[in-house]
C-alpha positions in Angstrom: 11.2 -20.1 -0.6 10.0 -23.4 1.0 6.4 -24.1 -0.2 5.6 -25.6 3.2 6.3 -22.2 4.9 4.7 -20.1 2.2 1.5 -18.3 3.1 -1.7 -19.7 1.5 -3.5 -16.8 -0.1 -7.2 -16.8 -1.0 -9.3 -14.3 -2.9 -11.8 -12.3 -1.0 -14.5 -9.9 -2.1 -15.8 -7.0 0.0 -19.6 -6.4 -0.1 -21.2 -3.1 0.6 -19.8 0.1 2.1 -17.1 2.3 0.5 -15.0 -0.7 -0.8 -18.0 -2.6 -2.4 -16.8 -5.0 -5.0 -13.1 -4.7 -4.1 -11.2 -7.9 -4.5 -8.2 -8.7 -2.3 -6.1 -11.6 -1.1 -6.1 -12.9 2.5 -4.1 -15.4 4.4 -5.5 -17.5 7.2 -9.1 -16.3 6.7 -9.1 -13.4 9.1 -12.5 -12.6 10.7 -12.2 -8.9 10.0 -10.6 -6.8 7.3 -9.9 -3.1 8.0 -10.2 -0.6 5.1 -9.0 2.9 5.5 -9.5 6.0 3.4 -7.5 9.2 3.8 -9.3 12.3 4.8 -8.1 15.9 4.1 -6.8 17.8 7.0 -7.2 21.6 7.0 -4.7 24.1 8.4 -2.2 21.4 9.6 1.3 20.9 8.2 2.9 18.9 10.9 2.5 15.4 9.4 -0.8 14.6 11.1 -2.9 12.2 9.1 -6.6 11.4 9.4 -8.2 8.3 7.9 -11.7 7.0 7.9 -11.9 3.4 9.2 -14.3 0.8 7.8 -14.6 -2.8 8.9 -15.6 -5.8 6.9 -16.6 -9.1 8.6 -16.1 -12.5 7.1 -19.3 -14.3 6.0 -18.7 -17.6 7.8 -21.2 -19.4 5.5 -18.9 -18.9 2.5 -16.2 -21.6 2.6 -14.8 -21.5 -0.9 -13.2 -18.8 -2.9 -14.0 -16.0 -3.3 -14.5 -15.5 0.4 -17.0 -12.8 1.3 -16.6 -10.0 3.7 -19.6 -7.8 4.5 -19.5 -4.1 5.5 -20.1 -3.6 9.2 -22.2 -0.4 9.2 -21.9 -0.2 13.0 -18.1 0.0 12.9 -16.6 3.2 14.2 
């Protein structure tokens, strides 16, 4: 793989919410990270999935690794 075309990955840490302390790698410093968690579905067997959705917003004040993403409590 050509290193000039390779994605540049940086370490990021999620703060607060259900994924507090989780470390991940991101490319291109996205402003938002979406975390999902499966939820059980009762009385359905037709392949329907339900997932809880959580958003983490990048702390723009952190410019070196690990980048920080804070839980958005107002997210749907």
